[in-house]
Each structure stands twice: as structure tokens, then as C-alpha cells.
MDAnalysis code that builds the backbone (N, CA, C; Angstrom):
import MDAnalysis as mda
import numpy as np

u = mda.Universe.empty(564, n_residues=188, atom_resindex=np.repeat(np.arange(188), 3), trajectory=True)
u.add_TopologyAttr("name", ["N", "CA", "C"] * 188)
u.add_TopologyAttr("resid", np.arange(1, 189))
u.add_TopologyAttr("resname", ["MET", "GLU", "ASN", "PHE", "ILE", "ARG", "ALA", "ILE", "SER", "TYR", "ASN", "ALA", "THR", "ASN", "ALA", "PHE", "ASN", "ASN", "ILE", "ALA", "THR", "HIS", "GLY", "CYS", "LYS", "GLN", "ILE", "LEU", "ARG", "PHE", "GLU", "ILE", "ASP", "ILE", "ASP", "TRP", "LEU", "ASN", "PRO", "LYS", "TYR", "ALA", "LYS", "ASP", "THR", "ASN", "ILE", "THR", "ALA", "GLU", "GLY", "ASP", "PHE", "VAL", "GLU", "ILE", "ILE", "LYS", "GLU", "LEU", "GLN", "ILE", "TYR", "ASN", "LYS", "LEU", "PRO", "ALA", "LEU", "TYR", "LEU", "PHE", "GLU", "ILE", "ASN", "LYS", "GLN", "ILE", "THR", "TYR", "ASP", "GLU", "ILE", "ILE", "ASN", "ILE", "ILE", "ASN", "ASN", "THR", "ARG", "ASN", "ASP", "ASN", "LEU", "ASN", "PHE", "PRO", "ALA", "LEU", "ASN", "SER", "ASN", "LYS", "ARG", "ASN", "ASN", "GLY", "VAL", "LEU", "TYR", "ILE", "GLY", "LYS", "VAL", "LYS", "SER", "CYS", "ALA", "TRP", "GLY", "ARG", "PHE", "ILE", "GLN", "HIS", "LEU", "GLY", "TYR", "HIS", "LYS", "ASN", "LYS", "LYS", "SER", "HIS", "GLY", "LEU", "HIS", "ILE", "ASP", "PHE", "TRP", "ALA", "LYS", "GLU", "ILE", "LYS", "LYS", "PRO", "LEU", "MET", "LEU", "THR", "TYR", "THR", "VAL", "MET", "PHE", "PHE", "GLU", "GLU", "GLU", "MET", "ALA", "ASP", "TYR", "ILE", "GLU", "ILE", "LEU", "GLU", "LYS", "VAL", "LEU", "ALA", "ARG", "ASN", "GLU", "GLU", "PHE", "LYS", "PRO", "ILE", "ILE", "GLY", "LYS", "HIS"])
u.atoms.positions = np.array([
    [64.756, -165.474, -46.940],
    [64.465, -164.443, -46.010],
    [62.859, -164.855, -45.960],
    [62.367, -164.774, -47.070],
    [60.920, -164.955, -47.087],
    [60.034, -165.994, -46.756],
    [61.004, -167.157, -47.007],
    [60.637, -168.646, -46.372],
    [61.181, -168.504, -44.871],
    [62.132, -167.621, -44.246],
    [61.774, -167.878, -43.078],
    [60.772, -167.075, -42.480],
    [60.626, -166.278, -42.633],
    [58.856, -165.787, -42.402],
    [57.743, -166.401, -42.480],
    [57.850, -166.927, -43.361],
    [56.860, -167.947, -43.619],
    [56.815, -169.108, -42.994],
    [58.036, -169.401, -42.346],
    [58.471, -170.676, -41.289],
    [57.986, -170.115, -40.202],
    [58.453, -168.929, -39.736],
    [57.644, -168.218, -38.248],
    [56.562, -168.345, -38.031],
    [55.734, -167.532, -39.261],
    [54.043, -167.391, -39.342],
    [53.923, -168.999, -39.577],
    [53.754, -169.718, -39.878],
    [53.390, -170.883, -39.913],
    [53.232, -171.428, -38.478],
    [54.690, -171.409, -37.514],
    [54.636, -171.526, -36.351],
    [53.637, -171.055, -35.325],
    [53.731, -169.516, -35.552],
    [52.880, -168.561, -34.640],
    [51.595, -168.848, -34.723],
    [51.306, -169.352, -36.060],
    [49.798, -170.007, -36.408],
    [49.291, -170.896, -35.600],
    [50.239, -171.480, -35.640],
    [49.861, -173.277, -34.733],
    [49.702, -173.205, -33.640],
    [50.608, -172.535, -32.925],
    [50.682, -171.889, -31.463],
    [49.058, -171.199, -31.149],
    [48.952, -170.380, -31.815],
    [47.918, -169.321, -31.169],
    [46.776, -170.405, -31.923],
    [46.556, -171.065, -32.894],
    [45.472, -172.030, -33.498],
    [45.069, -173.111, -31.905],
    [46.425, -173.481, -31.259],
    [46.295, -174.327, -30.313],
    [45.576, -173.684, -28.958],
    [45.988, -172.415, -28.698],
    [45.578, -171.757, -27.646],
    [43.681, -171.825, -27.972],
    [43.393, -171.093, -28.914],
    [42.003, -170.866, -29.471],
    [41.378, -172.153, -29.304],
    [42.129, -173.115, -29.523],
    [41.089, -174.959, -29.551],
    [41.297, -175.066, -27.950],
    [42.265, -174.895, -27.520],
    [42.374, -175.929, -25.809],
    [42.592, -174.596, -24.801],
    [42.585, -173.398, -25.513],
    [43.126, -172.173, -23.922],
    [44.576, -172.478, -23.385],
    [44.500, -172.336, -22.444],
    [45.953, -172.262, -21.700],
    [46.402, -173.271, -20.889],
    [47.419, -173.561, -20.693],
    [47.873, -175.055, -20.220],
    [47.204, -175.091, -18.682],
    [47.209, -173.798, -17.874],
    [46.794, -174.165, -16.326],
    [46.456, -172.132, -15.690],
    [45.820, -172.186, -15.334],
    [45.357, -170.799, -14.718],
    [45.597, -170.937, -13.277],
    [46.675, -169.981, -12.629],
    [46.416, -170.232, -11.192],
    [46.313, -168.606, -10.714],
    [45.579, -168.435, -9.797],
    [45.104, -167.556, -8.986],
    [45.052, -167.363, -7.514],
    [46.162, -166.261, -7.071],
    [46.424, -166.131, -5.777],
    [45.959, -165.049, -5.368],
    [45.598, -164.599, -3.953],
    [45.119, -163.758, -3.202],
    [46.423, -163.677, -2.141],
    [46.990, -161.983, -2.411],
    [48.082, -161.765, -1.816],
    [47.619, -160.964, -0.517],
    [47.659, -161.778, 0.394],
    [47.828, -160.612, 2.169],
    [49.153, -159.867, 2.290],
    [48.490, -158.729, 2.783],
    [49.373, -157.858, 2.769],
    [50.571, -157.766, 4.187],
    [49.399, -158.479, 4.545],
    [50.187, -158.441, 6.079],
    [51.483, -159.271, 5.870],
    [51.118, -160.288, 4.956],
    [52.691, -161.411, 4.439],
    [53.941, -160.462, 3.869],
    [53.635, -159.201, 3.672],
    [54.564, -158.549, 3.301],
    [55.634, -158.465, 4.059],
    [57.028, -159.054, 4.397],
    [57.963, -158.448, 5.148],
    [59.126, -157.990, 4.869],
    [60.023, -157.186, 5.014],
    [61.269, -156.803, 4.579],
    [62.139, -157.942, 4.942],
    [61.930, -158.770, 5.814],
    [62.934, -159.919, 5.974],
    [62.995, -160.763, 4.748],
    [62.343, -160.961, 4.087],
    [62.504, -162.113, 2.861],
    [63.423, -160.919, 1.596],
    [64.118, -160.096, 1.990],
    [65.083, -159.009, 1.360],
    [66.383, -158.937, 1.515],
    [66.070, -159.448, 3.073],
    [67.551, -159.659, 3.913],
    [67.804, -161.051, 4.243],
    [67.490, -161.773, 5.027],
    [67.948, -162.911, 5.563],
    [67.210, -164.168, 5.444],
    [65.694, -164.019, 4.864],
    [65.135, -164.897, 4.762],
    [64.586, -165.288, 3.570],
    [64.906, -166.813, 3.286],
    [64.569, -167.399, 2.174],
    [63.057, -167.318, 1.671],
    [62.555, -166.652, 1.023],
    [60.996, -166.664, 0.530],
    [60.759, -167.765, -0.084],
    [61.465, -168.926, -0.678],
    [61.142, -170.147, -1.623],
    [61.287, -171.070, -0.180],
    [62.181, -171.034, 0.586],
    [61.858, -171.883, 1.296],
    [60.953, -171.973, 2.843],
    [60.924, -170.367, 3.186],
    [60.365, -170.389, 4.553],
    [59.431, -169.028, 4.597],
    [58.143, -168.968, 5.206],
    [57.213, -167.883, 5.135],
    [56.112, -168.319, 4.484],
    [55.331, -167.062, 4.428],
    [54.157, -166.999, 3.723],
    [54.024, -167.202, 2.425],
    [55.163, -167.341, 1.462],
    [54.841, -167.397, 0.046],
    [55.373, -168.773, -0.530],
    [55.787, -169.715, 0.425],
    [56.168, -171.026, -0.018],
    [55.328, -171.796, -0.691],
    [54.007, -171.821, -0.776],
    [53.202, -172.475, -1.279],
    [52.514, -171.972, -2.458],
    [52.693, -171.114, -2.778],
    [52.616, -170.178, -4.121],
    [53.824, -170.722, -4.893],
    [55.101, -170.185, -4.498],
    [56.164, -170.288, -5.365],
    [56.235, -172.235, -5.387],
    [56.095, -172.621, -4.332],
    [56.264, -174.123, -4.600],
    [54.790, -174.169, -6.401],
    [53.977, -173.713, -5.870],
    [53.198, -173.989, -7.052],
    [53.617, -173.332, -8.897],
    [53.836, -172.459, -8.731],
    [54.247, -171.563, -9.536],
    [55.476, -172.369, -10.036],
    [56.828, -173.077, -9.538],
    [57.548, -173.731, -10.003],
    [57.147, -174.841, -10.700],
    [56.094, -175.650, -10.273],
    [55.527, -176.588, -11.627],
    [56.062, -176.615, -12.612],
    [55.421, -174.800, -13.107],
    [55.300, -174.688, -14.351],
    [56.441, -173.798, -14.984],
    [57.714, -174.280, -14.119],
    [58.603, -172.944, -14.607],
    [59.462, -172.918, -15.981],
    [59.249, -173.773, -16.557],
    [59.863, -173.994, -17.990],
    [58.283, -173.443, -19.000],
    [57.870, -172.919, -18.945],
    [56.533, -172.773, -19.476],
    [56.393, -170.822, -19.409],
    [55.940, -170.667, -20.719],
    [55.971, -168.836, -21.172],
    [54.430, -168.920, -19.985],
    [54.310, -167.389, -19.620],
    [52.915, -167.137, -19.066],
    [53.123, -165.717, -18.984],
    [51.406, -165.561, -19.006],
    [51.149, -164.264, -18.796],
    [50.687, -163.822, -17.573],
    [50.438, -162.639, -16.779],
    [50.124, -162.534, -15.632],
    [49.730, -161.150, -15.502],
    [49.113, -161.076, -14.469],
    [48.232, -159.783, -13.912],
    [48.248, -159.792, -12.542],
    [48.236, -158.673, -12.165],
    [48.139, -158.461, -10.851],
    [47.158, -157.239, -10.602],
    [46.033, -157.671, -9.730],
    [44.629, -156.937, -9.743],
    [44.992, -156.427, -8.129],
    [44.064, -155.167, -8.297],
    [44.260, -154.134, -6.896],
    [42.434, -153.812, -7.114],
    [41.948, -153.567, -6.111],
    [40.780, -153.375, -5.325],
    [40.665, -151.834, -6.384],
    [39.003, -151.637, -7.286],
    [38.663, -150.718, -7.682],
    [38.814, -148.984, -6.438],
    [38.767, -149.601, -5.488],
    [38.320, -148.458, -4.628],
    [39.628, -147.283, -4.335],
    [40.952, -147.879, -4.873],
    [41.699, -147.340, -4.404],
    [42.014, -146.140, -5.648],
    [42.259, -145.188, -5.464],
    [42.212, -144.314, -6.690],
    [43.565, -144.211, -7.688],
    [44.016, -144.006, -8.540],
    [44.636, -144.115, -9.931],
    [45.531, -143.354, -9.051],
    [45.254, -141.784, -8.895],
    [46.796, -141.141, -8.346],
    [46.999, -141.248, -6.737],
    [46.124, -142.145, -6.006],
    [46.560, -142.349, -4.469],
    [47.828, -143.847, -5.205],
    [47.566, -144.384, -5.796],
    [48.804, -145.444, -6.071],
    [49.977, -144.655, -7.027],
    [49.778, -144.072, -7.759],
    [50.740, -143.494, -8.324],
    [51.963, -142.239, -7.490],
    [50.819, -141.655, -6.587],
    [51.923, -141.061, -5.299],
    [52.410, -141.746, -4.590],
    [52.029, -142.700, -4.258],
    [52.691, -143.354, -3.339],
    [53.761, -144.162, -4.090],
    [53.543, -144.735, -5.417],
    [54.857, -145.370, -5.704],
    [55.996, -144.190, -6.416],
    [55.073, -142.858, -6.524],
    [56.524, -142.076, -6.823],
    [57.563, -141.851, -5.690],
    [56.630, -141.489, -4.680],
    [57.615, -141.494, -3.348],
    [58.294, -142.635, -2.883],
    [57.849, -143.396, -3.515],
    [59.341, -144.792, -3.283],
    [60.068, -144.680, -3.950],
    [59.738, -144.108, -5.417],
    [60.971, -144.393, -6.634],
    [62.092, -144.022, -5.650],
    [63.198, -144.653, -6.145],
    [64.667, -143.990, -5.665],
    [65.580, -144.578, -6.930],
    [67.197, -144.444, -6.787],
    [67.838, -144.855, -7.306],
    [68.057, -146.407, -7.337],
    [67.372, -146.942, -6.448],
    [68.068, -148.398, -6.003],
    [66.995, -149.602, -6.712],
    [65.789, -148.671, -7.263],
    [64.718, -149.729, -7.548],
    [64.043, -148.944, -8.867],
    [64.125, -150.120, -9.650],
    [63.613, -149.872, -10.890],
    [61.742, -150.150, -11.280],
    [61.432, -149.256, -11.264],
    [59.750, -149.564, -11.436],
    [59.338, -149.126, -12.973],
    [58.637, -149.997, -13.511],
    [57.745, -150.043, -14.422],
    [57.273, -148.633, -14.853],
    [57.064, -148.518, -16.139],
    [56.666, -146.965, -15.983],
    [55.324, -146.671, -16.054],
    [54.760, -145.784, -15.649],
    [53.403, -144.868, -15.492],
    [52.427, -145.184, -16.780],
    [51.227, -145.890, -16.840],
    [50.495, -145.725, -17.913],
    [49.893, -144.522, -17.586],
    [49.080, -143.995, -18.587],
    [48.393, -142.995, -18.908],
    [47.129, -142.928, -18.859],
    [46.457, -144.006, -18.500],
    [45.145, -144.385, -18.809],
    [44.323, -143.446, -17.101],
    [44.914, -143.246, -16.623],
    [44.527, -142.325, -15.585],
    [43.317, -142.700, -14.564],
    [43.127, -144.236, -14.919],
    [41.819, -144.730, -14.069],
    [42.579, -145.966, -13.541],
    [42.124, -146.440, -12.256],
    [42.108, -147.924, -12.090],
    [40.856, -148.555, -12.231],
    [40.838, -149.498, -13.182],
    [39.731, -150.601, -13.517],
    [40.023, -151.463, -12.640],
    [40.896, -151.863, -12.027],
    [40.950, -152.816, -11.025],
    [42.435, -153.946, -11.718],
    [43.026, -153.061, -12.791],
    [44.433, -153.924, -13.321],
    [45.661, -153.088, -12.794],
    [46.462, -153.703, -11.837],
    [47.787, -152.889, -11.704],
    [48.442, -152.821, -12.573],
    [49.044, -154.868, -13.095],
    [50.375, -154.391, -13.937],
    [50.152, -155.536, -14.760],
    [50.362, -155.728, -15.911],
    [50.303, -157.134, -16.724],
    [51.640, -157.145, -16.930],
    [52.212, -158.658, -17.016],
    [53.190, -158.618, -18.260],
    [53.289, -160.246, -18.161],
    [54.933, -160.493, -18.745],
    [54.785, -161.641, -19.881],
    [56.396, -162.353, -19.235],
    [56.475, -163.710, -19.008],
    [57.633, -164.292, -18.822],
    [57.886, -165.635, -20.205],
    [59.188, -165.900, -20.146],
    [59.216, -166.679, -21.448],
    [59.405, -167.837, -20.493],
    [59.719, -167.773, -19.188],
    [60.419, -168.907, -18.109],
    [59.935, -168.628, -17.080],
    [60.025, -169.125, -15.854],
    [60.704, -168.780, -14.435],
    [59.524, -167.678, -13.860],
    [58.075, -167.995, -14.093],
    [57.020, -166.958, -13.583],
    [57.082, -167.015, -11.976],
    [57.681, -167.670, -11.168],
    [57.976, -167.144, -9.684],
    [58.956, -166.789, -9.197],
    [60.318, -166.533, -10.241],
    [61.299, -165.390, -10.285],
    [60.854, -164.224, -10.079],
    [59.737, -164.152, -11.194],
    [59.492, -162.587, -11.734],
    [58.274, -162.439, -10.373],
    [57.871, -163.356, -10.067],
    [56.594, -163.027, -8.616],
    [57.668, -162.404, -8.350],
    [58.400, -163.171, -7.398],
    [59.759, -162.713, -6.436],
    [59.950, -161.236, -6.343],
    [60.233, -161.045, -7.953],
    [60.869, -159.632, -8.886],
    [59.714, -158.477, -7.955],
    [58.418, -158.763, -8.363],
    [57.244, -157.861, -8.291],
    [56.981, -157.643, -6.880],
    [57.149, -158.608, -5.707],
    [57.117, -158.149, -4.367],
    [58.164, -157.614, -3.942],
    [59.223, -157.765, -4.419],
    [60.524, -156.921, -4.019],
    [61.182, -157.212, -3.274],
    [61.468, -158.674, -3.500],
    [62.566, -159.606, -2.644],
    [63.693, -159.871, -3.548],
    [63.727, -159.823, -4.491],
    [65.038, -160.431, -5.731],
    [65.993, -159.332, -5.237],
    [67.519, -160.228, -5.212],
    [68.577, -159.961, -5.014],
    [68.901, -158.613, -5.492],
    [68.630, -158.621, -6.751],
    [68.896, -157.569, -7.953],
    [67.672, -156.344, -7.610],
    [67.578, -155.455, -6.903],
    [66.706, -154.105, -7.303],
    [66.558, -153.634, -8.476],
    [67.694, -153.727, -9.582],
    [67.677, -152.889, -10.243],
    [66.685, -153.670, -11.652],
    [66.637, -154.842, -11.317],
    [65.106, -155.348, -12.195],
    [64.160, -154.547, -12.096],
    [63.473, -154.308, -13.252],
    [62.090, -153.993, -12.995],
    [61.121, -154.442, -12.807],
    [60.172, -154.232, -11.908],
    [59.655, -154.549, -10.711],
    [58.470, -153.560, -10.301],
    [57.406, -154.211, -9.852],
    [56.519, -153.453, -8.683],
    [57.297, -153.097, -7.619],
    [57.774, -153.639, -6.913],
    [58.688, -153.597, -5.782],
    [57.598, -153.840, -4.383],
    [56.596, -154.544, -4.253],
    [54.980, -154.436, -3.954],
    [55.480, -153.983, -2.677],
    [56.481, -154.471, -1.663],
    [56.604, -154.557, -0.091],
    [57.185, -153.310, -0.157],
    [57.713, -152.319, -1.054],
    [58.268, -151.237, -0.509],
    [56.698, -149.842, -0.517],
    [55.682, -150.538, -0.892],
    [54.927, -149.323, -0.998],
    [53.347, -149.662, -0.492],
    [52.708, -150.982, -0.617],
    [51.566, -151.328, -0.291],
    [51.086, -151.026, 0.675],
    [51.876, -150.973, 1.931],
    [51.208, -150.797, 3.171],
    [51.076, -149.095, 3.692],
    [51.450, -148.484, 2.549],
    [51.440, -146.983, 2.568],
    [50.178, -146.651, 2.130],
    [49.092, -147.701, 1.610],
    [47.941, -147.063, 0.987],
    [46.820, -147.208, 2.006],
    [46.046, -146.398, 2.028],
    [45.204, -145.794, 3.365],
    [43.932, -146.644, 3.389],
    [43.379, -147.235, 2.201],
    [42.016, -148.405, 2.267],
    [42.824, -149.525, 2.396],
    [41.992, -149.697, 2.855],
    [42.066, -152.061, 3.256],
    [43.024, -152.408, 0.952],
    [43.624, -152.719, 1.360],
    [44.542, -153.326, -0.125],
    [44.465, -154.830, -0.180],
    [43.318, -154.862, -1.595],
    [42.833, -156.075, -1.899],
    [44.105, -156.914, -3.249],
    [45.066, -157.603, -3.288],
    [45.795, -157.654, -4.695],
    [46.111, -159.331, -4.722],
    [45.591, -159.044, -5.859],
    [45.288, -160.990, -6.784],
    [46.395, -160.807, -7.728],
    [47.550, -162.027, -7.763],
    [48.092, -162.750, -9.095],
    [47.494, -163.656, -9.656],
    [46.886, -163.448, -10.344],
    [46.667, -164.543, -11.771],
    [48.091, -164.907, -12.927],
    [48.045, -166.078, -13.134],
    [48.983, -166.523, -13.986],
    [48.308, -167.404, -15.075],
    [48.328, -167.293, -16.135],
    [48.424, -168.400, -17.272],
    [49.338, -169.018, -17.989],
    [49.699, -170.007, -17.660],
    [50.657, -170.832, -18.414],
    [50.513, -171.082, -19.865],
    [51.322, -171.288, -20.680],
    [51.054, -171.790, -22.158],
    [52.168, -173.028, -22.235],
    [51.647, -173.128, -23.665],
    [53.053, -174.318, -23.900],
    [54.209, -173.835, -24.339],
    [55.199, -174.662, -24.472],
    [56.637, -174.069, -24.642],
    [56.293, -173.421, -25.792],
    [55.766, -173.979, -27.287],
    [55.874, -173.232, -28.085],
    [55.306, -171.555, -28.292],
    [55.034, -170.752, -27.149],
    [54.254, -169.754, -27.341],
    [55.148, -169.170, -26.831],
    [56.722, -169.160, -26.081],
    [57.555, -168.588, -25.733],
    [58.123, -167.283, -26.634],
    [58.359, -167.312, -27.697],
    [58.294, -166.047, -28.737],
    [57.263, -165.734, -28.726],
    [55.879, -166.044, -28.568],
    [54.706, -165.021, -28.950],
    [53.857, -164.366, -28.106],
    [54.661, -164.515, -26.598],
    [53.575, -164.450, -25.517],
    [53.957, -163.108, -25.179],
    [54.897, -162.443, -25.907],
    [54.852, -160.695, -25.752],
    [53.635, -160.216, -26.594],
    [53.224, -160.778, -27.305],
    [51.999, -160.521, -28.222],
    [50.553, -160.245, -27.727],
    [50.202, -161.685, -26.663],
    [49.003, -161.386, -25.915],
    [49.332, -160.784, -24.470],
    [50.403, -160.372, -23.931],
    [50.681, -159.348, -23.398],
    [50.452, -157.684, -24.133],
    [50.759, -157.388, -25.254],
    [50.287, -156.260, -25.836],
    [48.583, -156.472, -25.873],
    [48.294, -156.868, -26.540],
    [46.702, -156.988, -26.823],
    [45.787, -156.851, -25.512],
    [46.715, -157.494, -24.688],
    [45.566, -157.545, -23.339],
    [45.960, -156.260, -22.655],
    [47.253, -155.850, -22.575],
    [47.377, -154.279, -21.667],
    [46.780, -153.686, -22.630],
    [46.233, -153.359, -23.924],
    [45.924, -151.965, -24.872],
    [44.439, -152.320, -24.603],
    [43.838, -153.290, -24.051],
    [42.311, -153.544, -24.166],
    [42.064, -152.738, -23.153],
    [40.857, -151.457, -23.358],
    [40.308, -150.872, -22.406],
    [39.716, -151.778, -20.660],
    [38.981, -153.032, -20.904],
    [38.823, -153.123, -19.811],
    [39.927, -154.184, -19.031],
    [41.316, -154.051, -19.773],
    [42.377, -154.501, -18.912],
    [43.598, -153.464, -18.531],
    [43.520, -152.366, -19.455],
    [44.516, -151.700, -19.499],
    [45.603, -150.963, -17.762],
    [46.469, -151.541, -17.703],
    [47.290, -151.749, -16.219],
    [47.203, -150.108, -16.059],
    [47.407, -149.497, -14.433],
    [47.945, -148.826, -14.108],
    [49.653, -148.361, -14.198],
    [50.123, -149.531, -13.892],
    [51.512, -149.503, -14.685],
    [52.259, -150.299, -15.459],
    [52.653, -149.872, -16.585],
    [53.549, -150.352, -17.470],
    [53.197, -149.946, -18.840],
    [54.338, -149.727, -19.571],
    [53.293, -149.275, -21.100],
    [53.672, -150.249, -21.950],
    [53.000, -150.445, -22.578],
    [52.708, -151.224, -24.091],
    [52.525, -151.081, -24.917],
])
């Protein structure tokens, strides 16, 4: 078992050294217009084929097999309490939201997540348009328009080489626990 752990550690070290030297493979950043949100995507419209999110999803699909770290950012003028109250009022037995964080402030980061592959599928889940509503997600369509102030929502995704798939969770946890990035939603 010790040799196995050494081999894994060697692979992890190489993967992280590659990031330290070359950075991530690709970074994409998208402004999400709240007016694009529409329940039709959860019913009869294929979000990957028509509508306002098609170009974003196509761009994400280019990196389909790569692990990714992503974050949803929200404007700081919206208070932590307002966001939490709206999400709590949206909760029901059909939607699984990530846990609420205990930092009690809005530093501009709503959520930090990771995927081993298929970032575009996870993006659809967070928007609230995945067929399986039981999957944990932000379900943005269900609550975003309830916020009284103008909502500015940004989705940033960082793609890494395939060798990082087993280690991407480490980056997620370190980023989410950092005071600068500590998200409103999601226990890490």
C-alpha cells in the first residue's frame, strides 16, 4: 500500500507542478443576463440547441472531457441575508440546493464547484434546467428574478489537463476556504 500511495503522490505532484508552471488549460468567463432565464428550458426547449445559452454551452462543450473548477459570482450590493432568504423561500422537496455557508457576508462569490468532466452539464444543472431536479445545484432560474436589486451574475470556469481529474477537489476546497473567495453557498 505504501508504494501505491507514493505513486499517487508522485502523479499528484506532477499534475500540480504542471499547473504551477503552465497554469490551467483554458479560462472562460461569461456574463449571465438574468433576462435569459426562462422556465421553457426546463420544459419543452432544448437549452443546448436553441435560446440564449447555446453559444456558452457550445464553448463549454469544447472542453467536455476536462476537469474544471468553476465559480458563480454575484454583485456585492446584494446582501447575504437577501440571497439566503430568497433561496430558503425557494427550497422545496423537488429541488436540492447546496448547503448554505456560514460566512454571513457577500464577498462577491456565490458558489464554487468542480467537475471531473462535462462542465456544460453542470452549468445547466445550476441554471435549473437539468431534467433531474434532485441533483444538487443552484437552480438559479427558480430564485434569481426575486432579487430586488439588479442582479449581475458571472460564471467563470477554469479547465485543467485530464491528469487533474482526481485532484480537482483539492483546488476547490482550498479556493473555497480562502477568505477572499469564500462562497455564500456550499460547504467545503
